[in-house]
C-alpha positions as CSV (number, residue, x, y, z in Angstrom):
1,X,1.8,30.8,2.3
2,X,1.9,28.9,5.5
3,X,-0.2,29.2,8.7
4,X,2.9,29.7,10.8
5,X,4.0,32.5,8.6
6,X,0.7,34.4,8.9
7,X,0.9,33.8,12.7
8,X,4.5,35.2,12.7
9,X,3.3,38.2,10.6
10,X,0.6,39.0,12.8
11,X,2.6,38.7,15.9
12,X,5.1,41.2,14.2
13,X,2.3,43.7,13.5
14,X,1.3,43.6,17.2
15,X,4.8,43.8,18.7
16,X,6.6,45.8,16.0
17,X,9.7,44.3,17.4
18,X,11.5,41.0,15.7
19,X,12.9,39.9,19.1
20,X,9.4,40.2,21.0
21,X,7.4,38.6,18.0
22,X,9.6,35.5,18.1
23,X,9.5,35.3,21.8
24,X,5.7,35.4,21.6
25,X,5.6,32.8,18.8
26,X,8.3,30.6,20.9
27,X,10.6,30.6,17.8
28,X,14.1,32.0,17.3
29,X,14.4,35.4,15.8
30,X,16.1,34.0,12.7
31,X,13.4,31.5,12.0
32,X,10.7,34.3,12.3
33,X,12.7,36.6,10.0
34,X,12.9,34.0,7.4
35,X,9.2,33.3,7.4
36,X,8.5,37.1,6.9
37,X,11.0,37.3,4.1
38,X,9.2,34.4,2.4
39,X,5.8,36.1,2.7
40,X,7.4,39.1,1.2
41,X,8.7,37.0,-1.6
42,X,5.4,35.5,-2.0
43,X,3.4,38.9,-2.1
44,X,6.0,40.9,-3.9
45,X,6.8,43.5,-1.7
46,X,8.3,44.5,1.7
47,X,6.0,44.3,4.6
48,X,7.8,45.8,7.3
49,X,10.3,48.8,7.4
50,X,13.2,47.4,9.7
51,X,14.6,50.5,11.5
52,X,16.5,49.7,14.6
53,X,14.1,51.3,17.3
54,X,11.0,51.9,14.8
55,X,9.9,48.9,13.0
56,X,6.7,49.5,11.3
57,X,4.4,48.2,8.6
58,X,4.6,49.3,5.1
59,X,1.6,50.3,2.8
60,X,1.6,46.8,1.8
61,X,1.8,45.3,5.1
62,X,-1.0,47.6,6.2
63,X,-3.2,46.6,3.3
64,X,-2.7,42.7,3.8
65,X,-3.0,42.8,7.7
66,X,-7.0,42.8,8.1
67,X,-7.1,40.0,5.2
68,X,-4.4,37.9,6.8
69,X,-6.0,38.4,10.3
70,X,-9.3,37.1,8.8
71,X,-7.8,34.1,7.4
72,X,-5.8,33.2,10.5
73,X,-8.9,33.5,12.5
74,X,-11.0,31.4,10.2
75,X,-8.1,28.5,10.3
76,X,-8.1,28.6,14.1
77,X,-12.2,28.3,14.0
78,X,-12.1,25.3,11.6
79,X,-9.4,23.6,13.6
80,X,-11.4,24.1,16.7
81,X,-14.6,22.8,15.0
82,X,-12.5,19.8,13.7
83,X,-11.3,19.0,17.3
84,X,-14.8,19.3,18.8
85,X,-16.0,17.0,16.0
86,X,-13.4,14.5,16.9
87,X,-14.3,14.5,20.4
88,X,-18.0,14.5,19.8
89,X,-18.4,17.9,21.5
90,X,-20.6,19.0,18.6
91,X,-21.0,16.5,16.0
92,X,-24.3,16.1,13.7
93,X,-25.4,12.6,12.9
94,X,-28.2,12.1,10.3
95,X,-30.3,9.0,10.9
96,X,-33.3,7.6,9.1
97,X,-36.0,5.7,10.9
98,X,-38.6,3.6,9.2
99,X,-41.9,5.2,10.1
100,X,-43.6,2.0,11.1
101,X,-41.0,1.4,14.1
102,X,-42.7,2.0,17.3
103,X,-41.7,5.3,18.5
104,X,-41.2,4.4,22.1
105,X,-38.3,2.2,21.2
106,X,-36.5,5.1,19.2
107,X,-37.1,7.6,21.8
108,X,-35.4,5.3,24.4
109,X,-32.3,5.2,21.9
110,X,-32.4,8.9,21.6
111,X,-32.4,9.4,25.3
112,X,-29.3,7.1,25.7
113,X,-27.3,8.8,23.2
114,X,-28.3,12.3,24.8
115,X,-27.4,11.1,28.2
116,X,-24.0,9.7,27.3
117,X,-23.1,11.6,24.2
118,X,-24.5,15.4,24.7
119,X,-22.2,16.5,21.9
120,X,-24.1,14.6,19.2
121,X,-26.6,16.6,17.4
122,X,-29.1,14.0,16.1
123,X,-30.8,15.0,12.9
124,X,-33.7,12.5,12.3
125,X,-36.1,11.7,9.5
126,X,-38.7,9.3,9.0
127,X,-39.8,7.4,5.8
128,X,-40.3,4.0,4.1
129,X,-37.6,1.7,3.9
130,X,-36.8,1.5,0.3
131,X,-36.6,5.5,0.7
132,X,-34.3,5.4,3.5
133,X,-31.9,2.7,1.7
134,X,-31.7,5.1,-1.3
135,X,-30.7,8.2,0.9
136,X,-28.3,6.0,3.0
137,X,-26.4,5.1,-0.1
138,X,-26.5,8.4,-1.6
139,X,-24.9,9.7,1.4
140,X,-27.5,12.0,2.9
141,X,-28.1,9.6,5.7
142,X,-25.1,8.1,7.8
143,X,-27.1,5.4,9.3
144,X,-30.8,4.1,9.1
145,X,-33.1,1.8,11.0
146,X,-35.2,-0.4,8.6
147,X,-36.6,-3.6,7.3
148,X,-36.8,-5.1,3.9
149,X,-38.6,-8.5,4.0
150,X,-37.9,-10.8,1.3
151,X,-35.6,-8.3,-0.6
152,X,-32.2,-9.4,-2.0
153,X,-29.3,-8.3,0.0
154,X,-27.7,-5.4,-1.0
155,X,-23.7,-5.7,-1.1
156,X,-23.3,-2.1,-0.6
157,X,-24.8,-2.0,2.6
158,X,-24.1,-3.6,6.2
159,X,-26.5,-4.3,8.5
160,X,-26.8,-5.2,12.3
161,X,-29.9,-6.7,13.2
162,X,-31.8,-5.2,16.2
163,X,-34.9,-7.2,16.8
164,X,-37.6,-9.4,15.1
165,X,-41.1,-8.6,15.1
166,X,-44.2,-10.6,14.2
167,X,-46.8,-9.3,11.9
168,X,-50.4,-9.5,13.1
169,X,-53.9,-8.9,11.5
170,X,-55.1,-5.8,13.5
171,X,-58.9,-6.1,13.7
172,X,-61.7,-4.3,15.7
173,X,-62.8,-6.2,19.1
174,X,-66.0,-6.4,17.1
175,X,-64.9,-8.3,14.0
176,X,-65.8,-12.1,13.8
177,X,-62.3,-13.1,14.1
178,X,-61.4,-11.1,17.3
179,X,-61.8,-13.9,19.7
180,X,-59.5,-16.2,18.1
181,X,-56.0,-16.5,19.4
182,X,-54.4,-16.3,15.8
183,X,-55.5,-16.5,12.2
184,X,-54.5,-18.4,9.2
185,X,-53.9,-16.7,5.9
186,X,-56.8,-18.2,4.2
187,X,-59.2,-16.8,6.8
188,X,-58.3,-13.2,5.5
189,X,-59.9,-13.9,2.2
190,X,-62.4,-11.4,1.0
191,X,-61.8,-9.0,4.0
192,X,-61.6,-5.3,3.7
193,X,-58.2,-3.9,4.8
194,X,-56.4,-0.7,5.5
195,X,-53.7,-0.2,3.2
196,X,-50.6,1.1,5.0
197,X,-48.6,3.2,2.3
198,X,-45.2,2.7,4.2
199,X,-45.5,-0.7,4.9
200,X,-42.4,-2.7,4.1
201,X,-44.4,-5.9,3.2
202,X,-46.1,-4.3,0.3
203,X,-45.6,-6.7,-2.7
204,X,-44.0,-9.3,-0.6
205,X,-46.9,-10.1,1.3
206,X,-49.5,-9.6,-1.6
207,X,-47.6,-12.3,-3.5
208,X,-47.6,-14.9,-0.9
209,X,-51.4,-14.1,-0.6
210,X,-52.0,-14.6,-4.1
211,X,-50.3,-18.0,-4.1
212,X,-53.1,-19.1,-1.6
213,X,-55.9,-17.7,-3.6
214,X,-56.6,-15.2,-1.0
215,X,-58.0,-11.8,-2.1
216,X,-58.4,-8.8,0.1
217,X,-60.0,-5.5,-0.8
218,X,-58.2,-2.2,0.0
219,X,-60.9,0.2,1.4
220,X,-58.5,2.9,2.6
221,X,-54.9,4.0,2.1
222,X,-53.1,5.7,5.0
223,X,-49.6,7.1,5.6
224,X,-49.9,7.2,9.4
225,X,-50.4,3.9,11.6
226,X,-52.4,5.9,14.2
227,X,-55.0,6.6,11.6
228,X,-54.9,3.1,10.4
229,X,-55.6,1.7,13.9
230,X,-58.4,4.2,14.4
231,X,-60.0,3.2,11.2
232,X,-59.6,-0.4,12.2
233,X,-61.2,0.2,15.6
234,X,-64.0,1.9,13.7
235,X,-64.4,-1.3,11.8
236,X,-63.8,0.0,8.4
237,X,-61.2,-3.1,7.7
238,X,-58.3,-4.8,9.1
239,X,-54.6,-3.7,9.2
240,X,-51.5,-5.6,8.3
241,X,-49.3,-4.4,11.3
242,X,-46.1,-5.2,13.4
243,X,-47.4,-6.6,16.7
244,X,-45.8,-3.9,18.8
245,X,-47.7,-1.1,16.9
246,X,-51.2,-2.8,17.0
247,X,-51.9,-1.2,20.3
248,X,-55.3,1.0,20.4
249,X,-58.3,0.7,22.3
250,X,-60.8,-1.5,20.4
251,X,-58.1,-3.2,18.5
252,X,-57.0,-6.9,18.7
253,X,-53.6,-7.9,17.1
254,X,-54.1,-11.7,15.7
255,X,-50.7,-13.4,14.8
256,X,-51.0,-14.7,11.4
257,X,-50.1,-18.3,10.8
258,X,-49.9,-20.6,7.6
259,X,-47.5,-18.8,6.9
260,X,-46.3,-16.7,9.6
261,X,-44.9,-13.1,8.7
262,X,-41.9,-11.6,10.7
263,X,-39.8,-8.6,10.0
264,X,-36.0,-8.1,10.9
265,X,-35.3,-4.6,11.8
266,X,-31.6,-3.8,11.4
267,X,-29.2,-0.7,11.9
268,X,-27.8,-0.2,8.4
269,X,-24.7,1.7,7.1
270,X,-22.8,1.9,3.8
271,X,-19.8,-0.5,3.6
272,X,-16.4,0.8,3.3
273,X,-17.8,4.4,4.0
274,X,-15.3,6.4,6.7
275,X,-17.6,7.3,9.6
276,X,-17.4,9.8,12.4
277,X,-16.9,9.0,16.0
278,X,-20.7,9.6,16.4
279,X,-21.6,6.8,14.1
280,X,-19.7,4.4,16.4
281,X,-21.5,5.9,19.4
282,X,-24.7,5.4,17.8
283,X,-24.0,1.7,17.0
284,X,-22.8,0.9,20.5
285,X,-25.8,2.4,22.1
286,X,-28.3,0.5,19.7
287,X,-26.4,-2.7,20.5
288,X,-26.5,-2.0,24.0
289,X,-30.3,-1.1,24.1
290,X,-33.0,-3.6,24.9
291,X,-35.4,-3.9,22.1
292,X,-38.8,-4.8,23.4
293,X,-37.1,-6.3,26.4
294,X,-34.5,-8.3,24.5
295,X,-30.9,-7.8,23.6
296,X,-30.1,-6.6,20.3
297,X,-29.8,-9.7,17.7
298,X,-26.6,-8.2,16.4
299,X,-24.8,-7.6,19.6
300,X,-22.2,-10.6,18.9
301,X,-21.5,-9.2,15.3
302,X,-21.0,-5.8,16.6
303,X,-18.5,-7.1,19.2
304,X,-16.6,-9.2,16.9
305,X,-16.1,-6.3,14.6
306,X,-15.3,-3.6,17.7
307,X,-18.2,-1.5,16.6
308,X,-17.9,0.9,13.6
């Protein structure tokens, strides 16, 4: 059964005249007649009694009419949905955001997409970097923004770098190190710190500190950076944080040296996976946006590839 056959059948149900039904469908009468005969062969019975002045549905035709109407309307609805999706009139886009990225930067990106691509329905989730990569590869996310310092490159993913950000030692303004312009890793020895559960440097930074004989003592654990900063301001320990996130009354962010710690945050997709036009729009907006006042690092790479 083909959809054009169903369309001819429904037109004939309405017109009860082969000539007028053919005109309605913009086909010749023999073409419409052949289509009806093919349906009758498929359904195993006559659908219309053909009388010169009184064409009408058979019992089989009446029984099938509501079902074929439903099928045809569902097909039209599906086609409209697909057309809207292709034209980005109504396209869902599932994006994961690393929870340690400063929210103001993400809000700017969301606002740009909303302004220029109002048909994109953004479904956002925030989590740690490893969880986002797992969900991206599994297919429950189409794009993700995260950083994995010190991790081995994953051949399954494709990354467009957005920005680099220095990590700092966030301390209370009353802390003994607060007056310094920077802090050496060795000076962090024997300090209490607030463990950020979603920190992408977990494990990686610990190994570097251990190599230098530096031991820090976790005093609290937190899933939220705002709570971490509040505890830092209260003098309960220091925080190991991105420079642009260490903003809080009573907190000073000291750049760490010997060695320095930086993270590179990227827009990540899965290699070879077919994508909707919405993904391409998101990539273009992310590359066009100024991240902390600077152009996206992956702008040239994205231009070379022509986006997604």
